[in-house]
N, C-alpha and C positions, 0 to 999 in steps of 0.2 A: 397420888400421881401429880407431878408438878405441871405448871401451865404449858411449858414447851412440849413435854411428853404427851399431855392430853391433846394438844392441838394436832401434833403429828399422828397420834392414834386415831383421832377423828377423821383426818384426811384418809388414812388407810382404810378405815371402816367404810368411808364414803365411796371407796372404789370397790366395795363388795367383798373385802377381805374378811375372813373369819376372825373373831376376837383374839384368839391365842396367837395366830400368825401376825395379826395387825400390831399387837403390842411388841412382838419381837422385832418387826420391821421398824417400828417407831423408835425403839431403843437404839437399834443399830444406826439409824439415820442421824440421831442426835449425837451418838458417840463419835461418828466419823465427820460430823458437820455437813453431811450430805442430805439435809432435809429438803423436801420439795417445797416446803412453805415454812418459814420461820415466823412463829407468832405466839400469842399468849391467849389466855381466856379473855372473855369480853370485857372484864372489868380492869384489865391492864392494857395500856396503850400498845398497839402492834409494833413490832420491830420492823425497820425498813431495810436493814442490811445485816447479813449474817457474817459469822466468823469465817476467816479464810479456810479453804479446804482444797485438796488436790483432785483434779480430774486428769488422770494420766500423770504427766510431769508438770502440768500447769497449775499454779495457784489461782483459785477463783473465789468469788464471793456471790452469794445469792442476794439479789437486790429486789425489793418489793416494787419500787417505783423508780425505774432507771432515769426518767426525765427529771426527777428531783435532784439527781446527782449530775445534771448537765449532759446526760447521755441521750442523744437524739437517735431514734430508731431509723436506720437506713433501709433495712429490708432483710428478708430471709436469704440464707446463703444460696439456695437453689435458684432464686430469682436474680441474684446479682451475678452469679457465674453459671448460667444454665448449660453451657457447653461442657463444663467440667463436672457439675453436680447434677446428675440425672435421676434424682429421687426426691421424695418429700420428707425425708427424715429417717431416723434409725429406731426400729422397734425396741422397746424396753423388755420384751419378753420373747422367749424362744418360739412361741406359737404365732407370733406376728399378728396378734389380734388386738392389742391394747394401745397404750399411748406411745408416741414417738418423741425422740429428742431431735429438735430441728436447730440447725445453726442459724444465728442471727448476727447482724453487724450493727454497731452503734457508732455514732460520731461524737467525739469528745469536743469540748470547747476549743476553738482555735488558739494556737500558741504562735505568736509572732507571724500571724497570717497563714499558718500551716495547719490544715485540718488533719486531725489524727483519728484513726479508726481503731476500734477494739472488737474482738470476737466474743461471742457469747452463745448461750443455749436458751431458747425460750423455755420457761418453766413448763414441763409437760403436764402438770396437774392444775395450773392456775393461769388465768388470762391476764397478762401484764408483767408479772415478775420475770426475771431472767437470771441466769448464772453467767457471770461475766469474768473473763480473763483480761487483765490490763496490760498485756503486751500490745504495743501499738505499731501501726503502719499507716502510710498515707495512700495505699493502693486498695481500692475496694475489692478487686478480685482476690488479692492476697488475703485480705481480712475474711472474705467469704470462705476461702479454702481452709483457713485456720478454724473458722467457726464450725465448718462441716466436720473437720477432723476432731475437734473438741466434742462435738455432739456424738460422733462415732465412739470415742473412748468412754464417754459418759454412759452411753447405751450398753456398751460391752460390760462395764462395771455393774450396771443394774441387772443385766441378764445373769452375770456371774453370781451376784447376790441372790437372785431368785432361785438359782440352782442350789445354792448352799442351803437356803432356808427350806426348800422342798426336800432336800436330802436329809436335813436334820429332822424334819417332821416324820419322814419315813423311818429314820433311825429310831426315833422315840416310839413310833407305833410298833416297830418290831420288838422293842424292849417290852412293851405291854403284852404283845402276843406271846413272847417267850415266857413271861411271868405267868400268864394264864394257862398255857399249855403245860408248864412245869407243875402247877398245882393239880391239873387234871391227871398228869402222869403219876404224881405221888399218891393221889387218891386211889387210882386204879391199883397201884402196887400194894397200898395198904389194905385194899379189899381182897386182893388176890392171895397174899401170903398166908393169912390164917385159914383160908378156905380151900387151899389147894386140894386136899383130900376129899372134901365134900363136893367140889365141882366136878362135873364130868369132863372128859378129854376135850370135847368140842368147846365147852365154855372156857376152859383154861387156855385153849389155843386162841380163841377170839380175844380174850383179855390180853394175852401176851402180844397178839398182833396190834391191838390198840395202843399198848405201851410202846411198841417198836415204831409205830407210825408217828406217835407224838415225839419220841426221841429224834426221829429223822427230821421232822418238821422243825424242832428246836435247833438241830444242827444246821439246817439250811438258813434259818433266820440269823443265827449267830455268825455264820459266814458272810451273809449279806451285810450285817451290821459292821463287821470287820472291814469289808470292802468299802463301804460308805465312809467309815472313819478314815481309812487310808487316803481316800480320794478328796475328802472335804474338810477334815478336822483342822487343818492348818490355816484355813481362811478365817479372817477376823469376824465374820458373821456367824461362825459355828456356835459360839457360846452366848449369843445375845439372848 
């Protein structure tokens, strides 16, 4: 496992994610550039800025220490524009129990006496870093609204990702269930065929019923897998 993947995997595990799901999330995050923390193992200097990636239609970068790039923290979007933004961020999960994406505003170094502002998202998993879009404005309220919209799109993408990962886990579990039930079914058939004449009617009926139940269960599982594939297989996270 390379340094970047290991770092992202550790972050996922630190959030209480099971190992198999954590490595899938880590790989997807690195493939899309959507890591919550870009870093390396302790013996390699930490990265301070990530590669560009899209949040909705905006190109953004993850920045470990925004102040080192001349970005001065102005405030959270909901504090800058409280009349328009009446919440404290957007949940990254459908349960509404975990981390939130919060819009933030930074001020860039002045150009010809004009202060420029950029919108960003406070890193939901780390204190200090941010995901920043470099579209500029000189109006704080506008920047705050941009930041809130950026955070909303980011959270939507994260929730979508979580749904796909959960669906894929269910899809794989169903595959294991089908395989196990198929083996049981074949074993029952193998036992039933050569002994049909020696078994009494009640025993034969019970064995046939067990086979029928297994076949019905397999059919339901296959249909559920087909439905899951139709709904989620086109998403980029499906094969991570």
